C-alpha positions, 0 to 999 in steps of 0.5 A: 833706289832708296836706302834704309836711312831714307825710311821715316820711322813709323809711329804706331798706336797702343793697339798696334804695339800690343799686336807686335808684342803678341807676334814677338812672343812672351819672352820678348821685350820691345824697346820703344820711344813714347811720344806723349800728347804734350809732345814730350818723348821718353824711351821705354821697354814693352813687356808682357807683364810686370809684377808691380801691376796686375794687367797685361802688357806694360811699358816700363820707363827705366830710372836709375832707382827701380822704385821710381820707374814709371809704368804704363799699362797697355791693356789689350790682353786676353782675360780668361773667365773659365779656364779648364779645371785640372789639378796635378793631384787628380788622377787622369784615370779617375777624371772624365775627359770633359774639361768644360767650356773656356770663356774669355774676352779681350781687355780694352786698350788702356784709355790713358794711352790715347794720344800717345804714339810709339816708335820701335827702336831697332836693337843692334 
């Protein structure tokens, strides 16, 4: 029988990483090792979003100076075109129950992540 020490770490692509984040939930962050095309490696944190970039999931590579942190947008998030329109100022009695059709699409994975692989870092 093999112990957990003998299991080789699995590397995943950006699409699999976005799916893991979706299963973890919006309040979760995932620590990862990023393996770049040039065989260099860095550690980062995957978050649902960051105020510095207007897209879905993003990897933040921390730095002592927060202004020098690197951001890698992942993509793969859902973009809504026509969400139901409802205002808190509207009275429910005055509005019909019809909200309209919700339309959306999934944003593609960021092409700059092609060739990168990711390894989840266990948090103890």
